[in-house]
C-alpha positions as a printed NumPy array, in Angstrom:
array([[  0.033,  -0.273,  -0.199],
       [  1.453,   3.496,  -0.817],
       [  1.461,   4.998,   2.601],
       [  1.512,   8.793,   1.096],
       [ -1.197,   8.45 ,  -0.873],
       [ -2.86 ,   6.499,   2.004],
       [ -2.16 ,   9.418,   4.396],
       [ -3.367,  11.993,   1.555],
       [ -6.835,   9.843,   1.256],
       [ -7.553,  10.268,   4.962],
       [ -6.732,  14.125,   5.063],
       [ -8.951,  14.46 ,   2.555],
       [-11.934,  12.399,   4.073],
       [-10.991,  14.021,   7.462],
       [-11.446,  17.578,   6.006],
       [-14.236,  16.839,   3.651],
       [-16.742,  15.567,   6.648],
       [-15.436,  18.248,   8.879],
       [-16.616,  20.997,   6.27 ],
       [-20.043,  19.305,   5.779],
       [-20.92 ,  19.024,   9.538],
       [-24.498,  20.743,   9.743],
       [-24.387,  22.11 ,  13.288],
       [-22.884,  26.116,  11.515],
       [-25.117,  25.6  ,   8.791],
       [-28.083,  25.202,  10.925],
       [-27.109,  28.372,  13.084],
       [-26.557,  30.395,   9.72 ],
       [-29.916,  29.567,   8.498],
       [-31.384,  30.182,  12.219],
       [-29.772,  33.857,  12.054],
       [-30.429,  34.641,   8.523],
       [-34.109,  33.657,   9.093],
       [-34.996,  34.033,  12.479],
       [-37.66 ,  31.729,  14.236],
       [-40.41 ,  33.622,  16.53 ],
       [-43.702,  32.188,  17.731],
       [-46.408,  31.599,  20.139],
       [-44.539,  28.075,  20.601],
       [-41.57 ,  26.596,  18.46 ],
       [-41.9  ,  22.809,  18.12 ],
       [-38.778,  21.307,  17.137],
       [-38.602,  18.03 ,  15.583],
       [-35.148,  16.709,  14.292],
       [-35.139,  13.787,  12.039],
       [-32.349,  11.63 ,  10.183],
       [-28.614,  10.256,  11.164],
       [-27.457,  14.046,  11.913],
       [-30.303,  14.913,  13.718],
       [-28.611,  15.118,  17.138],
       [-26.15 ,  17.663,  15.828],
       [-28.852,  19.55 ,  13.791],
       [-31.025,  19.904,  17.235],
       [-27.95 ,  20.985,  19.094],
       [-27.522,  23.75 ,  16.999],
       [-31.034,  24.685,  17.169],
       [-31.006,  25.041,  20.745],
       [-27.878,  26.786,  20.947],
       [-29.844,  29.853,  19.097],
       [-33.487,  29.304,  20.107],
       [-32.869,  27.649,  23.756],
       [-35.965,  28.209,  26.243],
       [-38.161,  29.427,  23.177],
       [-38.311,  25.874,  22.418],
       [-41.502,  24.427,  24.022],
       [-40.681,  20.73 ,  22.692],
       [-38.383,  19.145,  20.972],
       [-37.691,  15.601,  19.572],
       [-34.915,  13.733,  17.89 ],
       [-35.298,  10.662,  16.018],
       [-32.23 ,   9.237,  14.789],
       [-30.488,   5.829,  13.86 ],
       [-28.953,   3.505,  16.569],
       [-25.832,   4.766,  18.304],
       [-26.232,   8.188,  16.555],
       [-27.305,  10.339,  19.274],
       [-24.817,  12.014,  21.473],
       [-26.33 ,  12.229,  24.884],
       [-29.209,  14.349,  26.399],
       [-30.029,  17.916,  25.275],
       [-32.146,  20.061,  27.425],
       [-36.071,  20.169,  26.117],
       [-35.408,  17.401,  23.555],
       [-36.729,  13.454,  23.887],
       [-34.487,  11.198,  22.132],
       [-35.669,   8.352,  20.344],
       [-33.068,   5.869,  18.107],
       [-34.648,   3.782,  15.541],
       [-34.152,   1.441,  12.817],
       [-32.109,   2.436,   9.546],
       [-32.222,   1.496,   6.576],
       [-35.2  ,  -0.741,   7.495],
       [-37.682,   0.689,   9.883],
       [-38.518,  -0.73 ,  13.08 ],
       [-41.106,  -0.5  ,  16.097],
       [-38.993,   2.193,  17.514],
       [-39.548,   4.197,  14.481],
       [-43.399,   4.031,  14.7  ],
       [-43.154,   4.989,  18.131],
       [-40.826,   8.212,  17.291],
       [-43.163,   9.112,  14.767],
       [-46.246,   8.385,  16.92 ],
       [-44.643,  11.005,  19.297],
       [-43.949,  13.223,  16.509],
       [-47.44 ,  13.209,  15.446],
       [-48.572,  13.7  ,  19.172],
       [-46.452,  16.777,  19.393],
       [-48.163,  18.674,  16.505],
       [-51.724,  18.392,  17.62 ],
       [-54.126,  21.317,  18.045],
       [-51.68 ,  23.851,  17.206],
       [-52.629,  27.159,  15.675],
       [-51.405,  29.63 ,  13.214],
       [-49.466,  31.392,  15.871],
       [-47.311,  28.162,  16.211],
       [-44.295,  26.998,  14.463],
       [-42.948,  23.477,  13.589],
       [-39.235,  23.848,  13.041],
       [-38.295,  20.511,  11.381],
       [-34.579,  19.684,  11.087],
       [-34.264,  16.979,   8.069],
       [-31.062,  14.885,   7.24 ],
       [-30.525,  11.542,   5.568],
       [-31.832,   8.62 ,   6.548],
       [-35.315,  10.302,   7.5  ],
       [-37.113,   8.101,   4.972],
       [-36.365,   5.   ,   7.299],
       [-36.485,   6.971,  10.691],
       [-39.713,   8.913,  10.261],
       [-42.499,   6.584,   9.291],
       [-46.152,   5.499,  10.512],
       [-48.167,   3.417,   8.162],
       [-51.393,   1.521,   8.159],
       [-49.181,  -1.371,   7.119],
       [-47.403,  -3.581,  10.009],
       [-43.705,  -2.924,  10.779],
       [-43.055,  -6.089,   9.714],
       [-44.757,  -5.64 ,   5.827],
       [-43.074,  -2.333,   5.801],
       [-39.912,  -4.099,   6.297],
       [-40.403,  -6.218,   3.833],
       [-41.294,  -3.712,   1.446],
       [-38.197,  -1.465,   2.219],
       [-36.034,  -4.828,   1.832],
       [-37.281,  -5.3  ,  -1.511],
       [-36.843,  -1.781,  -2.295],
       [-33.219,  -1.464,  -1.244],
       [-31.977,  -4.706,  -2.847],
       [-33.86 ,  -4.507,  -6.083],
       [-31.456,  -1.808,  -7.541],
       [-33.869,   0.946,  -7.846],
       [-32.59 ,   4.641,  -7.404],
       [-33.538,   6.671,  -4.378],
       [-36.262,   8.692,  -6.32 ],
       [-37.879,   5.495,  -7.561],
       [-37.795,   3.996,  -3.987],
       [-39.515,   7.108,  -2.27 ],
       [-41.918,   7.364,  -4.763],
       [-43.362,   3.877,  -3.324],
       [-42.445,   5.013,   0.221],
       [-44.588,   8.072,   0.318],
       [-47.723,   6.483,  -0.743],
       [-47.615,   3.626,   2.179],
       [-46.921,   6.054,   4.423],
       [-48.914,   8.557,   6.677],
       [-46.152,  10.975,   6.987],
       [-44.214,  11.197,   4.107],
       [-45.053,  13.205,   0.657],
       [-46.488,  16.164,   2.68 ],
       [-48.788,  14.369,   4.908],
       [-46.947,  15.177,   7.644],
       [-47.255,  19.152,   7.055],
       [-51.149,  18.275,   6.879],
       [-51.372,  17.082,  10.2  ],
       [-49.338,  20.476,  11.448],
       [-51.807,  22.85 ,   9.639],
       [-52.597,  25.49 ,  10.613],
       [-49.242,  25.981,  11.976],
       [-46.457,  27.215,  10.019],
       [-43.674,  24.828,   9.201],
       [-40.282,  25.614,   8.651],
       [-37.857,  23.126,   7.088],
       [-33.826,  22.984,   7.416],
       [-32.783,  20.097,   5.22 ],
       [-29.24 ,  18.719,   5.044],
       [-29.749,  16.986,   1.669],
       [-28.574,  13.529,   0.358],
       [-30.724,  13.594,  -2.647],
       [-28.816,  14.053,  -5.892],
       [-29.997,  17.534,  -7.303],
       [-31.508,  18.536,  -4.283],
       [-35.103,  17.691,  -5.329],
       [-36.582,  18.883,  -1.943],
       [-39.751,  16.747,  -2.06 ],
       [-37.478,  13.443,  -2.242],
       [-35.238,  14.353,   0.783],
       [-36.698,  11.676,   3.7  ],
       [-39.765,  11.559,   1.158],
       [-40.367,  14.843,   1.811],
       [-42.689,  14.883,   4.944],
       [-43.489,  18.601,   4.843],
       [-43.54 ,  19.286,   0.902],
       [-45.77 ,  18.844,  -1.862],
       [-45.177,  15.774,  -3.484],
       [-44.115,  16.072,  -7.282],
       [-44.088,  12.177,  -7.933],
       [-47.264,  10.39 ,  -9.092],
       [-49.102,   7.177,  -8.166],
       [-48.57 ,   6.129, -11.62 ],
       [-44.679,   6.44 , -11.167],
       [-44.772,   4.625,  -8.244],
       [-46.862,   1.902,  -9.91 ],
       [-44.095,   1.565, -12.514],
       [-41.353,   1.087,  -9.786],
       [-43.559,  -2.076,  -8.49 ],
       [-44.067,  -3.474, -12.089],
       [-40.61 ,  -2.788, -13.26 ],
       [-38.801,  -4.285, -10.238],
       [-41.503,  -6.858,  -9.872],
       [-42.111,  -6.114,  -6.113],
       [-44.337,  -8.31 ,  -4.32 ],
       [-47.227,  -6.055,  -2.22 ],
       [-50.211,  -7.239,  -0.43 ],
       [-53.736,  -6.066,  -1.46 ],
       [-53.751,  -3.461,   0.992],
       [-50.163,  -2.071,   0.053],
       [-51.134,  -1.839,  -3.619],
       [-54.142,   0.045,  -2.372],
       [-52.23 ,   2.285,  -0.739],
       [-50.289,   3.061,  -3.817],
       [-53.225,   4.003,  -5.648],
       [-53.969,   7.029,  -3.018],
       [-52.021,  10.063,  -4.069],
       [-50.373,  12.271,  -2.013],
       [-50.978,  16.227,  -1.17 ],
       [-49.795,  18.303,  -4.164],
       [-50.377,  21.748,  -2.486],
       [-50.054,  22.639,   1.642],
       [-49.998,  25.477,   3.701],
       [-47.409,  27.799,   5.036],
       [-44.282,  26.092,   4.811],
       [-40.53 ,  27.353,   4.198],
       [-37.832,  25.452,   3.291],
       [-33.691,  26.074,   3.728],
       [-30.971,  23.511,   2.278],
       [-28.278,  24.308,   4.759],
       [-25.649,  21.466,   2.866],
       [-25.069,  19.03 ,   0.088],
       [-22.837,  16.996,  -1.745],
       [-21.813,  19.825,  -3.927],
       [-20.329,  21.537,  -0.78 ],
       [-18.775,  17.809,   0.271],
       [-16.929,  17.595,  -3.371],
       [-15.904,  21.414,  -2.625],
       [-14.128,  20.578,   0.576],
       [-12.341,  17.419,  -0.864],
       [-11.17 ,  19.902,  -3.969],
       [-10.079,  22.384,  -1.76 ],
       [ -7.894,  19.66 ,   0.531],
       [ -6.451,  17.814,  -2.471],
       [ -5.411,  21.476,  -3.937],
       [ -3.597,  22.272,  -0.289],
       [ -1.652,  18.327,  -0.518],
       [ -0.501,  19.619,  -4.084],
       [ -2.756,  17.708,  -6.268],
       [ -3.993,  19.284,  -9.589],
       [ -7.708,  18.741,  -9.021],
       [-10.698,  17.977, -11.232],
       [-14.401,  18.055, -10.487],
       [-15.879,  15.311, -12.421],
       [-19.58 ,  15.2  , -10.95 ],
       [-21.781,  15.723,  -8.085],
       [-24.358,  13.42 ,  -9.806],
       [-22.847,   9.784,  -9.925],
       [-25.91 ,   7.466,  -9.72 ],
       [-25.103,   4.593, -11.865],
       [-24.543,   0.946, -10.038],
       [-21.543,   0.757,  -7.623],
       [-19.602,  -1.735,  -9.608],
       [-20.06 ,   0.396, -12.96 ],
       [-18.705,   3.6  , -11.239],
       [-15.582,   1.851,  -9.704],
       [-14.742,   0.552, -13.435],
       [-15.43 ,   4.025, -14.805],
       [-12.933,   5.403, -12.084],
       [-10.076,   3.297, -12.72 ],
       [-10.218,   3.982, -16.577],
       [ -9.825,   7.667, -15.697],
       [ -6.574,   6.623, -13.754],
       [ -5.348,   4.394, -16.567],
       [ -5.858,   7.435, -18.892],
       [ -4.022,   9.774, -16.795],
       [ -1.136,   7.955, -14.683],
       [  1.433,   8.509, -17.337],
       [  0.92 ,  11.797, -17.373],
       [  3.672,  12.935, -14.926],
       [  1.287,  15.081, -12.835],
       [  0.051,  14.864,  -9.49 ],
       [ -3.819,  14.815, -10.134],
       [ -7.016,  14.313,  -7.755],
       [-10.484,  13.385,  -9.603],
       [-13.447,  14.1  ,  -7.331],
       [-16.886,  12.699,  -7.741],
       [-20.17 ,  12.888,  -5.679],
       [-23.208,  11.211,  -5.871],
       [-25.086,   7.945,  -4.758],
       [-24.504,   4.79 ,  -6.454],
       [-26.791,   1.386,  -6.077],
       [-25.733,  -2.07 ,  -5.612],
       [-27.767,  -4.685,  -7.212],
       [-27.502,  -7.72 ,  -4.784],
       [-26.713, -11.222,  -6.535],
       [-25.015, -12.841,  -3.098],
       [-25.302, -12.708,   0.494],
       [-21.952, -11.33 ,   1.852],
       [-21.581,  -8.06 ,   3.548],
       [-20.565,  -4.507,   2.341],
       [-22.14 ,  -1.535,   0.888],
       [-21.927,   0.721,  -2.167],
       [-18.778,   2.419,  -1.585],
       [-16.931,  -0.74 ,  -0.45 ],
       [-18.007,  -2.137,  -3.552],
       [-17.211,   0.667,  -6.155],
       [-14.001,   0.542,  -4.458],
       [-13.286,  -2.847,  -4.736],
       [-14.571,  -3.182,  -8.194],
       [-11.95 ,  -0.562,  -9.047],
       [ -8.941,  -2.319,  -7.919],
       [ -8.815,  -4.802, -10.87 ],
       [ -8.673,  -1.464, -13.506],
       [ -5.423,  -0.106, -11.526],
       [ -3.903,  -3.232, -11.024],
       [  0.036,  -2.624, -11.225],
       [ -0.421,   0.992, -11.588],
       [  2.028,   2.802,  -9.548],
       [  1.092,   5.688,  -7.286],
       [ -2.367,   5.487,  -7.922],
       [ -5.022,   4.658,  -5.666],
       [ -9.086,   5.194,  -5.334],
       [-11.444,   5.693,  -2.578],
       [-15.263,   5.791,  -1.544],
       [-16.88 ,   6.748,   1.514],
       [-20.406,   7.502,   2.641],
       [-19.998,  10.889,   4.429],
       [-22.172,   9.593,   7.365],
       [-19.603,   7.199,   8.282],
       [-21.577,   4.283,   7.562],
       [-21.559,   2.194,   4.479],
       [-24.523,  -0.449,   4.242],
       [-25.14 ,  -2.778,   7.042],
       [-21.326,  -2.174,   8.308],
       [-19.005,  -0.453,  10.547],
       [-17.066,   0.833,   7.516],
       [-17.22 ,   4.406,   5.933],
       [-16.088,   2.963,   2.578],
       [-13.185,   1.263,   1.066],
       [ -9.64 ,   2.226,  -0.514],
       [ -7.839,   0.423,  -3.039],
       [ -4.527,   1.064,  -4.926],
       [ -2.175,  -0.523,  -7.71 ],
       [ -1.265,  -3.401,  -5.241],
       [ -4.745,  -4.444,  -4.151],
       [ -5.716,  -6.711,  -6.422],
       [ -2.545,  -8.836,  -6.161],
       [ -2.363,  -8.533,  -2.262],
       [ -5.866, -10.512,  -2.562],
       [ -4.756, -12.807,  -5.306],
       [ -2.054, -14.052,  -2.67 ],
       [ -4.564, -15.158,  -0.334],
       [ -6.78 , -17.163,  -3.069],
       [ -9.627, -14.408,  -3.26 ],
       [-10.519, -13.377,  -6.628],
       [-12.4  ,  -9.9  ,  -6.805],
       [-14.959, -11.159,  -9.339],
       [-16.031, -13.641,  -7.176],
       [-16.186, -11.223,  -4.292],
       [-18.315,  -8.891,  -6.013],
       [-20.486, -11.532,  -7.258],
       [-21.127, -12.377,  -3.591],
       [-21.269,  -8.95 ,  -2.673],
       [-18.861,  -9.42 ,  -0.105],
       [-16.603,  -6.142,  -0.15 ],
       [-16.542,  -5.767,   3.152],
       [-14.588,  -8.7  ,   4.063],
       [-12.112,  -8.72 ,   0.879],
       [-11.582,  -5.169,   1.865],
       [-10.542,  -5.904,   5.394],
       [ -8.095,  -8.766,   4.221],
       [ -5.948,  -6.388,   2.37 ],
       [ -6.478,  -3.449,   4.802],
       [ -8.485,  -1.246,   2.666],
       [-11.793,  -0.721,   4.876],
       [-11.946,   2.972,   5.889],
       [-13.577,   3.72 ,   9.058],
       [-14.557,   7.202,  10.535],
       [-17.369,   6.375,  12.9  ],
       [-20.793,   8.157,  12.921],
       [-20.072,  11.637,  11.414],
       [-23.101,  13.701,  12.528],
       [-23.532,  14.602,   9.   ],
       [-25.094,  12.981,   5.891],
       [-24.66 ,  14.532,   2.353],
       [-24.334,  11.425,  -0.061],
       [-20.932,   9.839,  -0.855],
       [-17.36 ,  10.996,  -2.005],
       [-15.357,   9.235,  -4.132],
       [-11.739,  10.114,  -5.264],
       [ -9.081,   9.084,  -7.629],
       [ -5.401,  10.045,  -6.288],
       [ -2.384,   9.89 ,  -9.02 ],
       [  1.013,  10.564,  -7.211]])
């Protein structure tokens, strides 16, 4: 493993994540657009929910009448005055998801036009903020089908909205006649606001027809009750709502470019809309490395987005680990070349890793242990392969979530 490239990769990761933490962005939003009301109810949902709530509390303090943090297991950072904290399942909702969402629904009963609901939203909200006529078990099955079928996040959310009592603007309907202010840490490519956490406080732009197409195209298995819910249209207009995006993938990529330049790399920003299959993205980034490795220049190619994994096996891993491992054969034997990919929230799939790192030696290191990368990818077992070659990237929970960062480094 090239120690200098590995050190540079970690420096870029640390700087990018630190720059995208949501606290300062939430504070800036609340200073630019102050909130005042008879009662202020703060509901913070997502993987970055605790950090966003802490920032809101630092500005609003005792003005907050009631507060709720609904986040992923292990993502709370301790008690916060005035806030109840519920940790729940992600990426699959569980009983705590329903319990926490019921608590949020109870908090917005009997509000008046003089009241304000401040909704702080970050990635993971689709799984963490949920209530449905369906049972938790049936909802879990549908979500599992959606996550493994290869559909993109917008397709997934078009289905999720229609089997939910809070998504697709339905929660904002429950808050009426109070004003709803949303501050959003975006994890959706292009910042399509009604798709972020399935848009609980925004009018829905997707349609029943689009949701039904997803079911048909990916052969999802639904009960008659779920199929009926898919035909019930979501709100297309709402009362008084206001939204601010406080952070997104472009900011994460910008921070990575900034740090790469500081480390002496010539930087090239490829895209912030990488949305293909993870294996395809890995092969694409490897082809970029092969094109430029002989140029005699120190270069960093930065891409952001959110790829998908098509499950063909039963191994352990995530989209960023699969992307990195899929790049390894394409750069095998190349000197001073590395590719890494991470999830900004610090969690890649159902693992303790944020992503993966490979270089020109990775494929040979694995071959020496009798491991064929093609077999590993077929089994979707990138985690264990990267573990065997020292390529796992672990950051722990970061307190932010603005999609994924992938970088090609040529030393």
